[in-house]
PLY file of the C-alpha trace (Angstrom):
ply
format ascii 1.0
element vertex 391
property float x
property float y
property float z
element edge 390
property int vertex1
property int vertex2
end_header
124.04 100.65 84.71
121.56 100.02 87.55
120.94 102.55 90.30
122.65 100.34 92.92
125.98 100.72 91.09
125.90 104.50 90.65
128.84 106.22 92.37
128.12 109.31 94.45
125.14 109.82 96.74
123.42 112.65 94.79
123.31 110.62 91.55
122.16 107.53 93.40
119.35 109.47 95.09
118.28 111.03 91.80
118.14 107.59 90.17
116.09 106.16 93.07
113.70 109.13 92.98
113.32 108.82 89.21
112.50 105.13 89.51
109.96 105.81 92.27
108.30 108.52 90.17
108.13 106.32 87.07
106.60 103.44 89.05
103.99 105.86 90.50
103.11 107.12 87.02
102.66 103.51 85.83
100.54 102.63 88.85
98.44 105.77 89.25
98.25 107.13 85.72
98.84 110.80 84.79
100.03 113.03 87.65
101.07 116.66 88.06
104.49 117.73 89.32
102.92 118.69 92.63
101.21 115.29 92.98
104.48 113.50 92.21
106.20 115.63 94.84
103.57 114.76 97.45
103.59 111.04 96.69
107.41 110.77 96.69
107.97 113.18 99.55
110.15 115.43 97.38
110.17 119.23 97.44
108.47 121.14 94.61
111.84 122.16 93.18
113.24 118.60 93.27
110.04 117.16 91.80
110.13 119.70 88.97
113.78 118.90 88.21
112.91 115.20 88.21
110.07 115.65 85.71
112.25 117.80 83.44
114.97 115.15 83.52
112.53 112.34 82.64
110.92 114.44 79.93
114.32 115.25 78.41
115.12 111.51 78.39
111.90 110.80 76.50
110.48 108.67 79.30
107.55 110.91 80.29
105.36 113.21 78.26
102.68 115.83 78.86
99.24 114.36 78.35
96.93 117.23 79.34
96.10 119.66 82.09
94.40 119.43 85.45
91.94 122.24 86.00
91.21 123.70 89.42
92.50 126.26 91.83
93.77 129.74 91.12
96.38 130.38 88.51
97.25 128.37 85.40
96.17 124.73 85.07
98.77 122.17 86.14
100.35 119.99 83.45
99.67 116.25 83.71
102.52 113.85 82.95
102.53 110.14 82.08
105.10 107.53 81.09
105.59 107.72 77.33
104.25 104.33 76.22
106.32 104.04 73.05
109.65 104.78 74.72
110.35 101.02 74.71
108.65 97.79 73.70
108.97 94.10 74.59
107.81 90.96 72.82
106.59 87.76 74.47
106.42 84.54 72.47
104.65 81.30 73.38
106.15 78.49 71.30
104.27 75.20 71.00
104.64 72.19 68.72
101.91 73.42 66.35
101.74 77.18 66.68
103.58 80.29 67.79
101.85 83.25 69.45
103.73 86.55 69.76
102.55 89.71 71.52
104.13 93.15 71.67
103.65 95.37 74.74
104.76 98.94 75.36
106.67 100.03 78.48
103.39 100.56 80.39
102.47 96.89 79.88
99.66 97.56 77.40
99.55 94.84 74.72
99.57 96.76 71.45
100.17 93.99 68.89
99.56 90.25 68.62
99.95 87.55 65.98
99.40 83.81 65.85
100.84 81.50 63.24
101.17 77.81 62.57
104.64 76.31 62.80
103.60 73.60 60.34
106.50 71.38 59.37
109.05 74.18 59.40
112.60 73.05 60.10
113.72 76.68 60.53
112.95 77.77 64.10
114.85 81.06 63.64
112.66 81.92 60.66
109.47 80.99 62.54
110.33 83.17 65.56
111.67 86.00 63.39
108.44 86.17 61.40
106.27 86.07 64.53
108.26 88.81 66.28
108.39 91.09 63.22
104.66 90.66 62.56
103.77 91.34 66.21
105.85 94.54 66.22
104.36 95.61 62.89
100.83 95.02 64.19
101.71 97.33 67.11
102.86 99.97 64.59
106.16 100.03 66.45
109.76 100.11 65.27
111.80 96.94 65.80
114.56 99.20 67.11
112.43 100.10 70.17
112.10 96.41 71.17
114.44 96.01 74.14
113.81 92.33 74.91
112.17 89.21 73.50
111.20 86.44 75.95
110.23 83.04 74.53
108.33 80.45 76.51
109.29 76.95 75.43
108.61 73.42 76.69
111.66 71.59 77.96
114.93 72.45 79.64
116.72 75.79 79.50
120.34 75.80 80.68
120.64 78.46 83.45
124.34 78.98 82.61
123.99 79.63 78.88
120.28 80.41 78.49
120.08 77.93 75.61
117.56 75.12 75.13
119.12 71.77 76.03
116.10 69.51 75.61
112.59 70.09 74.24
110.73 66.81 73.87
108.06 67.95 71.40
110.18 70.56 69.59
112.85 68.33 68.04
114.27 71.08 65.80
114.99 73.38 68.76
118.58 72.93 69.83
121.72 74.42 71.34
122.97 77.44 69.40
119.45 78.65 68.67
119.68 81.47 71.21
122.77 83.03 69.62
121.21 82.68 66.17
118.04 84.48 67.28
119.96 87.27 69.02
122.03 87.84 65.90
118.96 87.72 63.69
116.80 90.11 65.73
119.61 92.41 66.98
118.05 92.54 70.43
118.33 90.59 73.71
116.48 87.26 73.45
115.74 85.08 76.49
114.39 81.53 76.67
112.34 80.43 79.69
110.47 77.23 80.43
106.77 77.69 79.61
105.47 76.42 82.97
107.86 78.76 84.79
106.39 81.67 82.84
102.87 80.57 83.79
103.98 80.76 87.45
105.33 84.29 86.89
101.94 85.33 85.54
100.19 83.59 88.45
102.34 85.55 90.91
101.69 88.84 89.14
97.94 88.68 88.72
96.61 85.20 89.48
95.89 82.89 92.39
99.43 83.34 93.81
99.43 87.16 93.89
101.14 88.28 97.10
102.47 84.77 97.87
106.28 84.46 97.95
106.49 80.66 98.14
104.29 78.42 96.00
104.38 75.69 93.39
102.37 75.60 90.19
101.43 72.21 88.76
100.66 72.32 85.04
98.42 69.47 83.93
97.98 69.28 80.16
99.39 66.95 77.52
102.14 66.30 80.07
102.66 67.32 83.67
105.02 70.13 84.66
105.90 72.08 87.78
107.22 75.55 88.55
108.77 76.41 91.91
108.66 79.94 93.31
110.73 80.52 96.45
111.10 83.94 98.04
109.39 85.47 95.02
111.99 84.01 92.63
111.83 81.08 90.24
113.96 78.11 91.23
115.56 76.63 88.10
118.01 74.11 89.55
121.63 73.61 88.43
120.69 72.27 84.98
117.29 73.91 84.52
115.48 70.65 85.30
113.85 71.76 88.56
110.14 71.11 88.17
110.32 68.40 85.48
107.83 66.48 87.57
106.72 64.34 84.62
109.91 62.32 85.16
109.21 61.72 88.86
109.38 57.99 89.71
106.05 57.19 91.37
104.20 54.05 92.52
101.85 52.68 89.88
103.95 53.62 86.86
106.81 51.71 85.20
110.19 53.31 85.86
111.97 53.73 82.50
115.77 53.42 82.52
118.60 54.46 80.26
117.69 56.06 76.95
113.98 55.32 77.47
113.77 57.65 80.48
113.34 60.76 78.30
110.74 59.25 76.01
108.58 57.69 78.74
108.20 59.96 81.78
106.84 57.89 84.69
104.57 60.38 86.44
103.59 61.90 83.09
102.39 58.48 81.97
100.29 58.19 85.13
98.78 61.70 85.28
99.13 63.23 81.79
96.33 63.84 79.31
96.22 60.33 77.81
96.09 58.69 81.22
93.28 61.02 82.32
91.26 60.27 79.16
91.71 56.55 79.88
90.42 57.00 83.44
87.40 58.89 82.13
86.69 56.19 79.51
86.73 53.49 82.18
83.88 55.37 83.88
81.90 55.93 80.69
83.07 59.42 79.78
84.44 59.64 76.25
85.90 62.93 75.06
88.35 64.26 72.50
90.63 65.83 75.12
91.43 65.30 78.79
90.04 68.75 79.65
86.73 67.91 77.96
86.59 64.60 79.84
87.10 66.38 83.17
84.43 68.97 82.35
82.02 66.19 81.43
82.70 64.40 84.73
82.04 67.60 86.68
78.81 68.24 84.76
77.63 64.70 85.56
77.61 65.41 89.29
77.82 62.34 91.53
78.31 60.02 88.54
81.51 61.86 87.61
82.88 61.86 91.16
84.90 58.63 90.76
86.75 60.13 87.75
87.75 63.21 89.72
88.69 61.07 92.73
91.05 58.90 90.67
92.61 61.84 88.80
93.13 63.64 92.13
94.69 60.51 93.65
97.18 60.32 90.79
98.02 64.04 90.81
98.42 63.96 94.58
101.35 61.52 94.25
103.36 64.16 92.41
102.09 67.08 94.47
102.76 65.28 97.75
106.30 64.30 96.70
107.02 67.93 95.85
105.39 69.40 98.95
107.02 67.08 101.44
110.38 68.40 100.20
109.55 72.09 99.69
106.61 72.51 102.12
104.99 75.45 100.27
101.81 77.02 101.68
100.14 77.06 98.26
99.80 74.77 95.23
98.21 76.16 92.06
96.69 73.74 89.53
97.00 75.13 86.01
97.10 73.94 82.39
94.08 72.82 80.41
93.21 69.96 82.78
93.94 71.86 86.00
91.79 74.75 84.79
88.97 72.44 83.66
88.99 70.63 87.02
88.39 73.89 88.89
87.60 73.81 92.58
86.19 70.27 92.40
89.57 68.81 91.42
91.68 71.20 93.54
89.78 70.34 96.74
90.17 66.61 96.10
93.94 66.98 95.51
94.24 69.05 98.70
92.46 66.37 100.77
94.50 63.53 99.27
97.85 65.28 99.82
96.97 65.97 103.46
95.95 62.31 103.85
99.21 60.80 102.56
101.85 63.26 103.84
102.72 65.33 106.91
102.10 68.61 105.06
98.76 70.10 104.05
99.21 72.97 101.59
96.24 74.87 100.23
95.52 73.67 96.69
93.68 76.08 94.42
92.84 76.41 90.76
94.64 78.96 88.57
93.29 82.49 88.63
94.24 83.02 84.97
92.16 81.95 82.02
93.82 83.68 79.08
97.27 82.76 77.73
99.25 82.57 81.02
102.52 81.59 79.28
102.35 84.63 77.02
101.44 86.87 79.98
104.41 85.51 81.93
106.74 86.12 78.99
105.60 89.74 78.68
105.81 90.25 82.45
109.34 88.84 82.58
110.43 91.02 79.66
108.84 94.15 81.12
110.50 93.64 84.52
113.94 93.43 82.93
113.41 96.33 80.51
112.01 98.64 83.17
115.07 97.90 85.28
117.28 98.87 82.32
115.33 101.92 81.15
114.24 103.29 84.53
117.61 102.53 86.11
119.60 104.67 83.68
117.81 108.01 83.89
120.74 110.05 85.24
123.32 109.10 82.61
0 1
1 2
2 3
3 4
4 5
5 6
6 7
7 8
8 9
9 10
10 11
11 12
12 13
13 14
14 15
15 16
16 17
17 18
18 19
19 20
20 21
21 22
22 23
23 24
24 25
25 26
26 27
27 28
28 29
29 30
30 31
31 32
32 33
33 34
34 35
35 36
36 37
37 38
38 39
39 40
40 41
41 42
42 43
43 44
44 45
45 46
46 47
47 48
48 49
49 50
50 51
51 52
52 53
53 54
54 55
55 56
56 57
57 58
58 59
59 60
60 61
61 62
62 63
63 64
64 65
65 66
66 67
67 68
68 69
69 70
70 71
71 72
72 73
73 74
74 75
75 76
76 77
77 78
78 79
79 80
80 81
81 82
82 83
83 84
84 85
85 86
86 87
87 88
88 89
89 90
90 91
91 92
92 93
93 94
94 95
95 96
96 97
97 98
98 99
99 100
100 101
101 102
102 103
103 104
104 105
105 106
106 107
107 108
108 109
109 110
110 111
111 112
112 113
113 114
114 115
115 116
116 117
117 118
118 119
119 120
120 121
121 122
122 123
123 124
124 125
125 126
126 127
127 128
128 129
129 130
130 131
131 132
132 133
133 134
134 135
135 136
136 137
137 138
138 139
139 140
140 141
141 142
142 143
143 144
144 145
145 146
146 147
147 148
148 149
149 150
150 151
151 152
152 153
153 154
154 155
155 156
156 157
157 158
158 159
159 160
160 161
161 162
162 163
163 164
164 165
165 166
166 167
167 168
168 169
169 170
170 171
171 172
172 173
173 174
174 175
175 176
176 177
177 178
178 179
179 180
180 181
181 182
182 183
183 184
184 185
185 186
186 187
187 188
188 189
189 190
190 191
191 192
192 193
193 194
194 195
195 196
196 197
197 198
198 199
199 200
200 201
201 202
202 203
203 204
204 205
205 206
206 207
207 208
208 209
209 210
210 211
211 212
212 213
213 214
214 215
215 216
216 217
217 218
218 219
219 220
220 221
221 222
222 223
223 224
224 225
225 226
226 227
227 228
228 229
229 230
230 231
231 232
232 233
233 234
234 235
235 236
236 237
237 238
238 239
239 240
240 241
241 242
242 243
243 244
244 245
245 246
246 247
247 248
248 249
249 250
250 251
251 252
252 253
253 254
254 255
255 256
256 257
257 258
258 259
259 260
260 261
261 262
262 263
263 264
264 265
265 266
266 267
267 268
268 269
269 270
270 271
271 272
272 273
273 274
274 275
275 276
276 277
277 278
278 279
279 280
280 281
281 282
282 283
283 284
284 285
285 286
286 287
287 288
288 289
289 290
290 291
291 292
292 293
293 294
294 295
295 296
296 297
297 298
298 299
299 300
300 301
301 302
302 303
303 304
304 305
305 306
306 307
307 308
308 309
309 310
310 311
311 312
312 313
313 314
314 315
315 316
316 317
317 318
318 319
319 320
320 321
321 322
322 323
323 324
324 325
325 326
326 327
327 328
328 329
329 330
330 331
331 332
332 333
333 334
334 335
335 336
336 337
337 338
338 339
339 340
340 341
341 342
342 343
343 344
344 345
345 346
346 347
347 348
348 349
349 350
350 351
351 352
352 353
353 354
354 355
355 356
356 357
357 358
358 359
359 360
360 361
361 362
362 363
363 364
364 365
365 366
366 367
367 368
368 369
369 370
370 371
371 372
372 373
373 374
374 375
375 376
376 377
377 378
378 379
379 380
380 381
381 382
382 383
383 384
384 385
385 386
386 387
387 388
388 389
389 390
């Protein structure tokens, strides 16, 4: 039960104070009872009772002493890292990466495995989660939540996957099967949405309530953050910008519309490699082609100009509806393009629409989807664990 639902003012206040103290311990590191009292504005007696309550619940532990002053040294307290764990999973068509973090957010275990030709998604995820927890030397029973990042649509009503283009064996009913298998809450979230969560927590969108993240990789995806919250849409399809009908690309109809996304065909990896080839830059991937164009200086400018022009069609269509102050370019291509590509997209969007958002490159370089999965899981678990300290 969360603190906002606790009957009776004294219990509610205790729960709020406990939560404030736990957040301070996470943010500041080990503190004494007196320091906690000062930082929360609580009396010495109340602060001492609070620490005793959290210690009895197994949420904080003594980690040493602080020397100084007359009398005995003061005990230092910290959040007990192993009081709860979460697992984040990044699921792709070829591999699965799973990481286990403790309640403080420290990543204590990680595994990576090939999905191969497995037709058993439950088995693949189960193995990854169990191995990640084992590598953390943790007990599966302390895992309070597993968050999986997956390409495609997640139904906001049921939480199940409804469509994953490059994961054909992922289907409705998979969520219930995983929850039953792992005996813990399991949550699916779109991978690009999780990248936006990570960007908001510690990337280029830190401190920004409203922004969109454009993921440019094999395909093109979009995440929308409004008022600090992800916008999923009624069917989970908000941000499926690859399917945006745009000038310069054939508009598929009927059954073909899922297999041939219009904007994705214009601005996805294959299209970008083709643009680069036309200008004499041959590379194995779109990201490598963009890096080669940047390294070539003025000779690579036309490649970046054309890629920016194409991306701007999707960015402008989004921004003229949502009018966000910030657009973050992410994914392998967005990251490879850096400031050179971001500045070109910003200029082009301002040229063709009435809005002129700032366009910047992602501030994250290392596994943003996995970071977003762990961050999402930690937020939920801290709410559960820290919100139930008074019984």
